[in-house]
N, C-alpha and C positions, 0 to 999 in steps of 0.2 A: 402269559405273565413274563416269560423270558424275553419277548420282544419289547416289552415296556421298560425293562430294566435299563438297557442302553440309552433309551430316550430320556429316562429320568436322570441318569448319570450325566448325560449331555446337557440337560437343562440346568442341573445344579452347577456343573462346571462353568457354563456360560454365565450364570448368575454371579458366581464368585469372581470371575475375571472382570465382568462389567461393573462390579461394585468397588473396584480398586480406587486408590487415591486419584485425585485430579492431577492431570499431567501439567508439567511446567511448559511454558511456551517453547516451541521447537523452532529450529532454523527452517526457513522456507526452502523448498526444493524447487527446481525449475518446473517439475510436473505439478506441484501443488500451487505454484504461482500463476500458472496459465489460466487466463480468464479475464473477467471484468470485475473491477473493484470500485466502489463508490466511497468518496472521501467522507468520513464521519466528523473528524476534527483535525485541526493542525495548529501547531504552536511554533513560534520563532523565538529563539534565545539569542540575544545579541547584547554584548557587553554586560552579561549577568542579568539582564532584564528579559522576562518572558512575556510574550504578547500572543494572545489567542488570535489566529489569523483566519480560522474557519471553524464553525459555520458562519457564513455571511447570509443574512436574510435575502431571499430571492435569487440565490445562486446554487448551482450544482456542479460537481466535478466528478469525473470518472478517470480511472487509469486502467489500461488494458495491457496484458502481456501475452505474447506467444512464446515459442521456444527460444527466440533470439532478440526480439524487438519489444519495445514498450511504446505506448502513446498515452497522452493525457489530454483531456478537454475540460474546460470550465466555461460555463456560460450563465447568463441571467435567464431565469425562467419566464420572463415576460417577452422573450424573443426580440429584445432590442426596442420594444415599443416605447420605453421611457429612456430617452437619451441620457438622463442623469444617472441611471443605474445600469445602462447597457455595458456588457462585458463579454468578450470571447477571448480566451487564452488557449493555446494548444502547444504541444511539443511532442517530439518522438525521436527515437534513436535506437541504438543497440544497448544490450546489457549483458553482463556476465554475473553469474551467481555461483559462488563457491562457499558451501556451508551457509553461514549467515552473512557473509560479505557480498554485498550487492554493488556493482559498479555500473554506472550509467554513462553512456557517451551521447550527449544531447546533440543530435544532428540537425533537427528542425525545431524552430521555436518562434512563436509570435513575438517574443522579445528577442529580436535578431542578434543582439550583442551577446546573448547566452549560447548561441550556436557554437558547436565544436568544443564545448566544455565537457570535462570529465568530473564526475562526482562519485564519492565512495560513501556508502551507507551501510547500516546494519539492519537486517530484516529479521523479524520474528513473526511466527504464525501460530495463533491459538484458535482452533476451531475455524470460524469464518471471519476472523479479524487479522489483518495484516498491519504490522507496525513497522514504519520506516523511519530511521533516525540517522542523522549524520550532518556533516558540515558542507555548506555551500560557500565556496570561496572563489571569488573572481577579482583579482587585484585591479584590473583595468576599470572595473565598475565600482570599486570600493565596497564590494559585497563580501562579508565574512560573518556568517550566521549559522547557527545550528538549527535544524528543523526536526520536528517530530510530527509525523502524520499517521493517522489511523484510518484504515480502509475496511469496509465490510464487503464481503464477496457478494456479487449480484448473482442471484440464482435464476 
């Protein structure tokens, strides 16, 4: 009986801790960011107007992180067989993450005019969902928009 008492107390303690209130989204950490993420949805806010930019029928996008670099890839799922819907976009570079402040330096991009640009975003992580929000501003291209992207971790 004495051996069962610590086990019962442990189970009760674990049950109480695990039944706590739901956590608020937390800042992503480099460790929790590492891996592959699939884009679930994205929005662009420009001049007060919000446009849903993803999902797009017949397309997929992933973003990958290691300890210092990121890369993203978007393509059509028909493998380019329909020239009217064929798409392939990619980019990569370095990043820094401090708390929820995420800074990208885009070194490589299929939209070449976007190369060598810096962007600052806010990241939040809740369970397997990563939310990225911030401003993309490139004066030379007349780009000034806020983006909101949600990614689901690929297991």
